[in-house]
PDB file of N, CA, C and O in Angstrom, chain B, residues numbered from 101:
ATOM      1  N   UNK B 101      70.776  65.199  -2.101  1.00  0.00           N
ATOM      2  CA  UNK B 101      70.552  66.650  -2.493  1.00  0.00           C
ATOM      3  C   UNK B 101      68.615  66.900  -1.954  1.00  0.00           C
ATOM      4  O   UNK B 101      67.591  66.264  -2.204  1.00  0.00           O
ATOM      5  N   UNK B 102      68.885  68.021  -1.222  1.00  0.00           N
ATOM      6  CA  UNK B 102      67.584  68.646  -0.652  1.00  0.00           C
ATOM      7  C   UNK B 102      67.317  69.968  -1.291  1.00  0.00           C
ATOM      8  O   UNK B 102      68.024  70.844  -1.789  1.00  0.00           O
ATOM      9  N   UNK B 103      66.151  69.810  -1.112  1.00  0.00           N
ATOM     10  CA  UNK B 103      65.218  71.044  -2.089  1.00  0.00           C
ATOM     11  C   UNK B 103      64.746  72.292  -1.019  1.00  0.00           C
ATOM     12  O   UNK B 103      63.930  71.844  -0.214  1.00  0.00           O
ATOM     13  N   UNK B 104      65.002  73.534  -0.831  1.00  0.00           N
ATOM     14  CA  UNK B 104      64.570  74.347  -0.057  1.00  0.00           C
ATOM     15  C   UNK B 104      63.235  75.043  -0.467  1.00  0.00           C
ATOM     16  O   UNK B 104      63.502  75.776  -1.420  1.00  0.00           O
ATOM     17  N   UNK B 105      62.064  75.115  -0.188  1.00  0.00           N
ATOM     18  CA  UNK B 105      60.511  75.170  -0.100  1.00  0.00           C
ATOM     19  C   UNK B 105      60.494  76.376   0.552  1.00  0.00           C
ATOM     20  O   UNK B 105      59.418  76.919   0.301  1.00  0.00           O
ATOM     21  N   UNK B 106      61.266  77.142   1.365  1.00  0.00           N
ATOM     22  CA  UNK B 106      61.118  78.302   2.074  1.00  0.00           C
ATOM     23  C   UNK B 106      60.803  79.748   1.555  1.00  0.00           C
ATOM     24  O   UNK B 106      59.874  80.497   1.856  1.00  0.00           O
ATOM     25  N   UNK B 107      61.985  79.944   0.573  1.00  0.00           N
ATOM     26  CA  UNK B 107      61.289  80.970  -0.393  1.00  0.00           C
ATOM     27  C   UNK B 107      60.050  80.961  -1.257  1.00  0.00           C
ATOM     28  O   UNK B 107      59.302  81.926  -1.410  1.00  0.00           O
ATOM     29  N   UNK B 108      59.878  79.457  -1.947  1.00  0.00           N
ATOM     30  CA  UNK B 108      58.496  79.603  -2.686  1.00  0.00           C
ATOM     31  C   UNK B 108      57.261  79.841  -1.620  1.00  0.00           C
ATOM     32  O   UNK B 108      56.366  80.602  -1.987  1.00  0.00           O
ATOM     33  N   UNK B 109      57.182  79.340  -0.556  1.00  0.00           N
ATOM     34  CA  UNK B 109      56.329  80.315   0.022  1.00  0.00           C
ATOM     35  C   UNK B 109      56.396  81.422   0.926  1.00  0.00           C
ATOM     36  O   UNK B 109      55.475  82.109   1.367  1.00  0.00           O
ATOM     37  N   UNK B 110      57.331  81.472   1.086  1.00  0.00           N
ATOM     38  CA  UNK B 110      57.445  83.385   1.612  1.00  0.00           C
ATOM     39  C   UNK B 110      57.147  84.413   0.587  1.00  0.00           C
ATOM     40  O   UNK B 110      56.621  85.499   0.832  1.00  0.00           O
ATOM     41  N   UNK B 111      57.578  83.927  -0.762  1.00  0.00           N
ATOM     42  CA  UNK B 111      57.235  85.174  -1.623  1.00  0.00           C
ATOM     43  C   UNK B 111      55.418  85.293  -1.624  1.00  0.00           C
ATOM     44  O   UNK B 111      55.054  86.468  -1.568  1.00  0.00           O
ATOM     45  N   UNK B 112      54.523  84.500  -1.667  1.00  0.00           N
ATOM     46  CA  UNK B 112      53.194  84.424  -1.942  1.00  0.00           C
ATOM     47  C   UNK B 112      52.933  84.841  -0.651  1.00  0.00           C
ATOM     48  O   UNK B 112      51.775  85.256  -0.606  1.00  0.00           O
ATOM     49  N   UNK B 113      53.556  84.928   0.550  1.00  0.00           N
ATOM     50  CA  UNK B 113      52.436  85.395   1.416  1.00  0.00           C
ATOM     51  C   UNK B 113      53.137  86.923   1.822  1.00  0.00           C
ATOM     52  O   UNK B 113      52.458  87.785   2.379  1.00  0.00           O
ATOM     53  N   UNK B 114      54.722  87.161   1.433  1.00  0.00           N
ATOM     54  CA  UNK B 114      54.718  89.048   1.097  1.00  0.00           C
ATOM     55  C   UNK B 114      53.824  89.664   0.533  1.00  0.00           C
ATOM     56  O   UNK B 114      53.058  90.458   1.078  1.00  0.00           O
ATOM     57  N   UNK B 115      53.844  89.247  -1.012  1.00  0.00           N
ATOM     58  CA  UNK B 115      52.680  89.827  -1.682  1.00  0.00           C
ATOM     59  C   UNK B 115      51.110  89.935  -1.016  1.00  0.00           C
ATOM     60  O   UNK B 115      50.456  90.975  -0.930  1.00  0.00           O
ATOM     61  N   UNK B 116      50.768  88.841  -0.655  1.00  0.00           N
ATOM     62  CA  UNK B 116      49.533  88.765   0.250  1.00  0.00           C
ATOM     63  C   UNK B 116      49.508  89.888   0.807  1.00  0.00           C
ATOM     64  O   UNK B 116      48.943  90.892   0.373  1.00  0.00           O
ATOM     65  N   UNK B 117      50.200  89.769   1.935  1.00  0.00           N
ATOM     66  CA  UNK B 117      50.623  90.668   3.333  1.00  0.00           C
ATOM     67  C   UNK B 117      50.274  92.442   2.318  1.00  0.00           C
ATOM     68  O   UNK B 117      49.331  93.232   2.357  1.00  0.00           O
ATOM     69  N   UNK B 118      51.530  92.413   1.553  1.00  0.00           N
ATOM     70  CA  UNK B 118      51.656  93.685   0.898  1.00  0.00           C
ATOM     71  C   UNK B 118      50.288  94.274   0.548  1.00  0.00           C
ATOM     72  O   UNK B 118      49.898  95.363   0.970  1.00  0.00           O
ATOM     73  N   UNK B 119      49.571  93.443  -0.281  1.00  0.00           N
ATOM     74  CA  UNK B 119      48.103  94.543  -0.821  1.00  0.00           C
ATOM     75  C   UNK B 119      47.265  94.349   0.134  1.00  0.00           C
ATOM     76  O   UNK B 119      46.564  95.339   0.342  1.00  0.00           O
ATOM     77  N   UNK B 120      46.961  93.041   1.115  1.00  0.00           N
ATOM     78  CA  UNK B 120      46.064  93.153   2.062  1.00  0.00           C
ATOM     79  C   UNK B 120      46.507  94.367   3.546  1.00  0.00           C
ATOM     80  O   UNK B 120      46.014  94.466   4.669  1.00  0.00           O
ATOM     81  N   UNK B 121      46.894  94.625   3.310  1.00  0.00           N
ATOM     82  CA  UNK B 121      47.934  95.813   4.597  1.00  0.00           C
ATOM     83  C   UNK B 121      48.946  96.716   4.383  1.00  0.00           C
ATOM     84  O   UNK B 121      49.151  97.267   5.465  1.00  0.00           O
ATOM     85  N   UNK B 122      49.713  97.169   3.506  1.00  0.00           N
ATOM     86  CA  UNK B 122      50.391  98.005   2.856  1.00  0.00           C
ATOM     87  C   UNK B 122      49.758  98.914   2.558  1.00  0.00           C
ATOM     88  O   UNK B 122      49.577 100.049   2.999  1.00  0.00           O
ATOM     89  N   UNK B 123      49.227  98.018   1.311  1.00  0.00           N
ATOM     90  CA  UNK B 123      48.191  98.845  -0.263  1.00  0.00           C
ATOM     91  C   UNK B 123      46.992  99.784   0.489  1.00  0.00           C
ATOM     92  O   UNK B 123      46.830 100.893  -0.020  1.00  0.00           O
ATOM     93  N   UNK B 124      46.157  99.451   1.627  1.00  0.00           N
ATOM     94  CA  UNK B 124      45.312 100.363   1.886  1.00  0.00           C
ATOM     95  C   UNK B 124      45.645 101.191   2.931  1.00  0.00           C
ATOM     96  O   UNK B 124      44.896 102.131   3.198  1.00  0.00           O
ATOM     97  N   UNK B 125      47.067 100.916   3.834  1.00  0.00           N
ATOM     98  CA  UNK B 125      47.902 102.534   4.586  1.00  0.00           C
ATOM     99  C   UNK B 125      48.036 103.140   3.748  1.00  0.00           C
ATOM    100  O   UNK B 125      47.204 104.038   3.618  1.00  0.00           O
ATOM    101  N   UNK B 126      48.976 103.044   2.844  1.00  0.00           N
ATOM    102  CA  UNK B 126      49.585 104.113   1.938  1.00  0.00           C
ATOM    103  C   UNK B 126      48.276 105.073   1.108  1.00  0.00           C
ATOM    104  O   UNK B 126      48.322 106.300   1.017  1.00  0.00           O
ATOM    105  N   UNK B 127      47.462 104.451   0.709  1.00  0.00           N
ATOM    106  CA  UNK B 127      46.099 104.547   0.151  1.00  0.00           C
ATOM    107  C   UNK B 127      45.507 105.773   1.226  1.00  0.00           C
ATOM    108  O   UNK B 127      45.427 106.944   0.855  1.00  0.00           O
ATOM    109  N   UNK B 128      45.138 105.358   2.498  1.00  0.00           N
ATOM    110  CA  UNK B 128      44.512 105.852   3.364  1.00  0.00           C
ATOM    111  C   UNK B 128      45.816 107.312   3.778  1.00  0.00           C
ATOM    112  O   UNK B 128      45.282 108.339   4.197  1.00  0.00           O
ATOM    113  N   UNK B 129      46.900 107.332   3.689  1.00  0.00           N
ATOM    114  CA  UNK B 129      48.126 108.430   3.270  1.00  0.00           C
ATOM    115  C   UNK B 129      47.746 109.170   2.784  1.00  0.00           C
ATOM    116  O   UNK B 129      47.359 110.308   3.052  1.00  0.00           O
ATOM    117  N   UNK B 130      47.836 108.405   1.730  1.00  0.00           N
ATOM    118  CA  UNK B 130      47.305 109.717   0.454  1.00  0.00           C
ATOM    119  C   UNK B 130      45.736 110.452   0.304  1.00  0.00           C
ATOM    120  O   UNK B 130      45.555 111.557  -0.208  1.00  0.00           O
ATOM    121  N   UNK B 131      44.990 109.842   0.697  1.00  0.00           N
ATOM    122  CA  UNK B 131      43.866 110.342   0.813  1.00  0.00           C
ATOM    123  C   UNK B 131      43.594 111.143   2.409  1.00  0.00           C
ATOM    124  O   UNK B 131      42.547 111.676   2.774  1.00  0.00           O
ATOM    125  N   UNK B 132      44.536 111.059   2.971  1.00  0.00           N
ATOM    126  CA  UNK B 132      44.624 112.252   4.381  1.00  0.00           C
ATOM    127  C   UNK B 132      45.361 113.915   3.451  1.00  0.00           C
ATOM    128  O   UNK B 132      45.335 115.048   3.933  1.00  0.00           O
ATOM    129  N   UNK B 133      45.822 113.600   2.360  1.00  0.00           N
ATOM    130  CA  UNK B 133      46.582 115.392   1.831  1.00  0.00           C
ATOM    131  C   UNK B 133      45.557 115.499   1.296  1.00  0.00           C
ATOM    132  O   UNK B 133      45.999 115.609   0.153  1.00  0.00           O
ATOM    133  N   UNK B 134      44.513 115.559   1.183  1.00  0.00           N
ATOM    134  CA  UNK B 134      43.394 115.847   0.821  1.00  0.00           C
ATOM    135  C   UNK B 134      41.863 115.910   1.668  1.00  0.00           C
ATOM    136  O   UNK B 134      41.366 115.103   2.453  1.00  0.00           O
ATOM    137  N   UNK B 135      41.271 117.462   1.057  1.00  0.00           N
ATOM    138  CA  UNK B 135      40.134 117.826   1.933  1.00  0.00           C
ATOM    139  C   UNK B 135      39.202 117.581   0.855  1.00  0.00           C
ATOM    140  O   UNK B 135      39.461 118.106  -0.227  1.00  0.00           O
ATOM    141  N   UNK B 136      38.083 116.817   0.975  1.00  0.00           N
ATOM    142  CA  UNK B 136      37.009 116.109   0.085  1.00  0.00           C
ATOM    143  C   UNK B 136      36.019 117.035   1.090  1.00  0.00           C
ATOM    144  O   UNK B 136      36.091 117.171   2.311  1.00  0.00           O
ATOM    145  N   UNK B 137      34.924 117.711  -0.017  1.00  0.00           N
ATOM    146  CA  UNK B 137      33.815 117.931   0.386  1.00  0.00           C
ATOM    147  C   UNK B 137      32.711 116.786   0.408  1.00  0.00           C
ATOM    148  O   UNK B 137      32.244 117.015  -0.707  1.00  0.00           O
ATOM    149  N   UNK B 138      32.003 115.774   0.860  1.00  0.00           N
ATOM    150  CA  UNK B 138      31.422 114.546   0.903  1.00  0.00           C
ATOM    151  C   UNK B 138      29.732 115.267   0.334  1.00  0.00           C
ATOM    152  O   UNK B 138      28.940 114.530  -0.253  1.00  0.00           O
ATOM    153  N   UNK B 139      29.433 116.564   0.581  1.00  0.00           N
ATOM    154  CA  UNK B 139      28.143 117.140   0.415  1.00  0.00           C
ATOM    155  C   UNK B 139      28.123 117.511  -1.306  1.00  0.00           C
ATOM    156  O   UNK B 139      27.108 117.641  -1.989  1.00  0.00           O
ATOM    157  N   UNK B 140      29.110 117.596  -1.627  1.00  0.00           N
ATOM    158  CA  UNK B 140      29.201 117.748  -2.990  1.00  0.00           C
ATOM    159  C   UNK B 140      30.346 116.907  -3.877  1.00  0.00           C
ATOM    160  O   UNK B 140      31.505 117.286  -4.050  1.00  0.00           O
ATOM    161  N   UNK B 141      29.848 115.881  -4.312  1.00  0.00           N
ATOM    162  CA  UNK B 141      31.180 114.756  -4.648  1.00  0.00           C
ATOM    163  C   UNK B 141      31.165 115.196  -6.177  1.00  0.00           C
ATOM    164  O   UNK B 141      31.077 114.118  -6.764  1.00  0.00           O
ATOM    165  N   UNK B 142      31.206 116.244  -7.175  1.00  0.00           N
ATOM    166  CA  UNK B 142      31.810 116.631  -7.926  1.00  0.00           C
ATOM    167  C   UNK B 142      33.027 117.680  -7.851  1.00  0.00           C
ATOM    168  O   UNK B 142      33.801 118.120  -8.702  1.00  0.00           O
ATOM    169  N   UNK B 143      32.877 117.881  -6.551  1.00  0.00           N
ATOM    170  CA  UNK B 143      33.702 119.078  -6.603  1.00  0.00           C
ATOM    171  C   UNK B 143      34.903 118.445  -6.333  1.00  0.00           C
ATOM    172  O   UNK B 143      34.913 117.287  -5.916  1.00  0.00           O
ATOM    173  N   UNK B 144      36.283 119.304  -6.594  1.00  0.00           N
ATOM    174  CA  UNK B 144      37.786 119.064  -6.717  1.00  0.00           C
ATOM    175  C   UNK B 144      38.180 119.130  -5.408  1.00  0.00           C
ATOM    176  O   UNK B 144      37.711 119.968  -4.637  1.00  0.00           O
ATOM    177  N   UNK B 145      39.295 118.029  -4.976  1.00  0.00           N
ATOM    178  CA  UNK B 145      39.592 117.916  -3.625  1.00  0.00           C
ATOM    179  C   UNK B 145      40.693 119.002  -3.457  1.00  0.00           C
ATOM    180  O   UNK B 145      41.526 119.346  -4.296  1.00  0.00           O
ATOM    181  N   UNK B 146      40.553 119.378  -2.438  1.00  0.00           N
ATOM    182  CA  UNK B 146      41.661 120.859  -2.038  1.00  0.00           C
ATOM    183  C   UNK B 146      42.754 119.905  -1.621  1.00  0.00           C
ATOM    184  O   UNK B 146      42.584 118.841  -1.026  1.00  0.00           O
ATOM    185  N   UNK B 147      43.790 120.382  -1.977  1.00  0.00           N
ATOM    186  CA  UNK B 147      45.421 119.354  -1.738  1.00  0.00           C
ATOM    187  C   UNK B 147      45.677 120.607  -0.119  1.00  0.00           C
ATOM    188  O   UNK B 147      45.554 121.831  -0.123  1.00  0.00           O
ATOM    189  N   UNK B 148      45.975 119.873   0.832  1.00  0.00           N
ATOM    190  CA  UNK B 148      46.344 120.674   2.117  1.00  0.00           C
ATOM    191  C   UNK B 148      47.474 119.890   2.734  1.00  0.00           C
ATOM    192  O   UNK B 148      47.991 120.174   3.814  1.00  0.00           O
ATOM    193  N   UNK B 149      47.811 118.888   1.965  1.00  0.00           N
ATOM    194  CA  UNK B 149      49.022 118.873   1.918  1.00  0.00           C
ATOM    195  C   UNK B 149      49.319 118.083   3.747  1.00  0.00           C
ATOM    196  O   UNK B 149      48.331 117.527   4.229  1.00  0.00           O
ATOM    197  N   UNK B 150      50.416 118.093   4.466  1.00  0.00           N
ATOM    198  CA  UNK B 150      50.541 117.641   5.594  1.00  0.00           C
ATOM    199  C   UNK B 150      50.403 118.358   6.459  1.00  0.00           C
ATOM    200  O   UNK B 150      51.002 118.022   7.481  1.00  0.00           O
ATOM    201  N   UNK B 151      49.569 119.696   6.529  1.00  0.00           N
ATOM    202  CA  UNK B 151      48.907 120.353   7.282  1.00  0.00           C
ATOM    203  C   UNK B 151      48.184 119.588   8.598  1.00  0.00           C
ATOM    204  O   UNK B 151      48.718 119.626   9.707  1.00  0.00           O
ATOM    205  N   UNK B 152      46.838 118.849   8.341  1.00  0.00           N
ATOM    206  CA  UNK B 152      46.126 118.594   9.116  1.00  0.00           C
ATOM    207  C   UNK B 152      47.434 117.742  10.340  1.00  0.00           C
ATOM    208  O   UNK B 152      47.714 118.031  11.504  1.00  0.00           O
ATOM    209  N   UNK B 153      48.014 116.567   9.356  1.00  0.00           N
ATOM    210  CA  UNK B 153      48.796 115.831  10.484  1.00  0.00           C
ATOM    211  C   UNK B 153      49.742 116.480  11.421  1.00  0.00           C
ATOM    212  O   UNK B 153      49.797 116.094  12.588  1.00  0.00           O
ATOM    213  N   UNK B 154      50.490 117.442  10.986  1.00  0.00           N
ATOM    214  CA  UNK B 154      51.030 118.567  11.893  1.00  0.00           C
ATOM    215  C   UNK B 154      50.093 119.061  13.024  1.00  0.00           C
ATOM    216  O   UNK B 154      50.450 118.981  14.199  1.00  0.00           O
ATOM    217  N   UNK B 155      48.980 119.535  12.687  1.00  0.00           N
ATOM    218  CA  UNK B 155      48.060 120.042  13.353  1.00  0.00           C
ATOM    219  C   UNK B 155      47.341 118.786  14.711  1.00  0.00           C
ATOM    220  O   UNK B 155      46.744 118.988  15.768  1.00  0.00           O
ATOM    221  N   UNK B 156      47.664 117.854  14.187  1.00  0.00           N
ATOM    222  CA  UNK B 156      47.382 117.024  15.023  1.00  0.00           C
ATOM    223  C   UNK B 156      48.359 116.364  16.147  1.00  0.00           C
ATOM    224  O   UNK B 156      48.193 115.933  17.287  1.00  0.00           O
ATOM    225  N   UNK B 157      49.131 116.460  15.522  1.00  0.00           N
ATOM    226  CA  UNK B 157      50.222 115.860  16.416  1.00  0.00           C
ATOM    227  C   UNK B 157      50.788 116.901  17.306  1.00  0.00           C
ATOM    228  O   UNK B 157      51.231 116.458  18.366  1.00  0.00           O
ATOM    229  N   UNK B 158      50.912 118.649  17.061  1.00  0.00           N
ATOM    230  CA  UNK B 158      50.822 119.766  17.680  1.00  0.00           C
ATOM    231  C   UNK B 158      49.919 119.923  18.843  1.00  0.00           C
ATOM    232  O   UNK B 158      50.256 120.441  19.908  1.00  0.00           O
ATOM    233  N   UNK B 159      48.166 119.201  18.433  1.00  0.00           N
ATOM    234  CA  UNK B 159      47.511 119.008  19.705  1.00  0.00           C
ATOM    235  C   UNK B 159      47.593 118.170  20.393  1.00  0.00           C
ATOM    236  O   UNK B 159      46.847 118.225  21.371  1.00  0.00           O
ATOM    237  N   UNK B 160      48.498 116.989  20.272  1.00  0.00           N
ATOM    238  CA  UNK B 160      48.807 116.037  21.128  1.00  0.00           C
ATOM    239  C   UNK B 160      49.991 116.351  21.718  1.00  0.00           C
ATOM    240  O   UNK B 160      50.199 115.666  22.719  1.00  0.00           O
ATOM    241  N   UNK B 161      51.026 117.308  21.403  1.00  0.00           N
ATOM    242  CA  UNK B 161      52.057 117.080  22.046  1.00  0.00           C
ATOM    243  C   UNK B 161      51.759 118.297  23.096  1.00  0.00           C
ATOM    244  O   UNK B 161      52.223 118.192  24.231  1.00  0.00           O
ATOM    245  N   UNK B 162      50.974 119.480  22.733  1.00  0.00           N
ATOM    246  CA  UNK B 162      50.459 120.494  23.624  1.00  0.00           C
ATOM    247  C   UNK B 162      49.640 119.780  24.744  1.00  0.00           C
ATOM    248  O   UNK B 162      49.783 120.428  25.781  1.00  0.00           O
ATOM    249  N   UNK B 163      48.726 118.547  24.960  1.00  0.00           N
ATOM    250  CA  UNK B 163      48.125 117.945  25.365  1.00  0.00           C
ATOM    251  C   UNK B 163      48.948 117.485  26.578  1.00  0.00           C
ATOM    252  O   UNK B 163      48.952 118.051  27.671  1.00  0.00           O
ATOM    253  N   UNK B 164      49.641 116.390  26.247  1.00  0.00           N
ATOM    254  CA  UNK B 164      51.155 116.131  26.767  1.00  0.00           C
ATOM    255  C   UNK B 164      51.637 116.737  27.497  1.00  0.00           C
ATOM    256  O   UNK B 164      51.919 116.226  28.581  1.00  0.00           O
ATOM    257  N   UNK B 165      51.823 117.546  27.341  1.00  0.00           N
ATOM    258  CA  UNK B 165      52.553 119.082  28.405  1.00  0.00           C
ATOM    259  C   UNK B 165      52.010 119.609  29.231  1.00  0.00           C
ATOM    260  O   UNK B 165      52.681 120.240  30.048  1.00  0.00           O
ATOM    261  N   UNK B 166      50.489 119.558  29.356  1.00  0.00           N
ATOM    262  CA  UNK B 166      49.549 120.073  29.816  1.00  0.00           C
ATOM    263  C   UNK B 166      49.459 119.266  31.017  1.00  0.00           C
ATOM    264  O   UNK B 166      49.575 119.664  32.176  1.00  0.00           O
ATOM    265  N   UNK B 167      49.232 118.049  30.594  1.00  0.00           N
ATOM    266  CA  UNK B 167      49.409 116.637  31.680  1.00  0.00           C
ATOM    267  C   UNK B 167      50.411 116.810  32.264  1.00  0.00           C
ATOM    268  O   UNK B 167      50.156 117.095  33.434  1.00  0.00           O
ATOM    269  N   UNK B 168      51.948 116.776  31.961  1.00  0.00           N
ATOM    270  CA  UNK B 168      52.878 116.963  32.686  1.00  0.00           C
ATOM    271  C   UNK B 168      52.777 118.106  33.489  1.00  0.00           C
ATOM    272  O   UNK B 168      52.957 118.023  34.704  1.00  0.00           O
ATOM    273  N   UNK B 169      52.533 119.063  32.988  1.00  0.00           N
ATOM    274  CA  UNK B 169      52.552 120.546  33.815  1.00  0.00           C
ATOM    275  C   UNK B 169      52.075 120.716  34.909  1.00  0.00           C
ATOM    276  O   UNK B 169      52.602 121.347  35.825  1.00  0.00           O
ATOM    277  N   UNK B 170      50.415 119.850  34.934  1.00  0.00           N
ATOM    278  CA  UNK B 170      49.437 119.748  36.057  1.00  0.00           C
ATOM    279  C   UNK B 170      49.986 118.724  36.934  1.00  0.00           C
ATOM    280  O   UNK B 170      49.873 118.762  38.159  1.00  0.00           O
ATOM    281  N   UNK B 171      50.575 117.818  36.292  1.00  0.00           N
ATOM    282  CA  UNK B 171      50.472 116.497  37.518  1.00  0.00           C
ATOM    283  C   UNK B 171      51.860 116.396  38.065  1.00  0.00           C
ATOM    284  O   UNK B 171      52.212 115.422  38.730  1.00  0.00           O
ATOM    285  N   UNK B 172      52.635 117.383  37.793  1.00  0.00           N
ATOM    286  CA  UNK B 172      54.311 117.659  38.308  1.00  0.00           C
ATOM    287  C   UNK B 172      53.760 117.944  40.066  1.00  0.00           C
ATOM    288  O   UNK B 172      53.974 117.088  40.925  1.00  0.00           O
ATOM    289  N   UNK B 173      53.223 118.936  40.302  1.00  0.00           N
ATOM    290  CA  UNK B 173      53.062 119.300  41.712  1.00  0.00           C
ATOM    291  C   UNK B 173      52.758 118.307  42.406  1.00  0.00           C
ATOM    292  O   UNK B 173      53.411 118.348  43.448  1.00  0.00           O
ATOM    293  N   UNK B 174      51.821 117.065  42.345  1.00  0.00           N
ATOM    294  CA  UNK B 174      51.729 115.982  42.831  1.00  0.00           C
ATOM    295  C   UNK B 174      52.416 115.527  43.603  1.00  0.00           C
ATOM    296  O   UNK B 174      52.136 115.303  44.781  1.00  0.00           O
ATOM    297  N   UNK B 175      53.843 115.234  42.824  1.00  0.00           N
ATOM    298  CA  UNK B 175      55.021 114.679  42.996  1.00  0.00           C
ATOM    299  C   UNK B 175      55.857 115.252  43.777  1.00  0.00           C
ATOM    300  O   UNK B 175      56.776 114.741  44.416  1.00  0.00           O
ATOM    301  N   UNK B 176      55.473 116.504  43.710  1.00  0.00           N
ATOM    302  CA  UNK B 176      56.557 117.275  44.694  1.00  0.00           C
ATOM    303  C   UNK B 176      56.104 117.201  45.996  1.00  0.00           C
ATOM    304  O   UNK B 176      56.756 117.712  46.907  1.00  0.00           O
TER     305      UNK B 176
END
């Protein structure tokens, strides 16, 4: 009768990776939902939601569209 040690080694690894990779990622996502004033440490953070994320994606989309538009005549 053989004993399988795979899950015994896998579970601590998954827990370690969760704390070292996923937890900081989720915390930075949470922090990105607020606007902080660094020069006023006692100020209450302002909730901005996903507004800044949408703005960043729109800027990226507009940049890619302008690159496509300006590069099309080169291929014609």
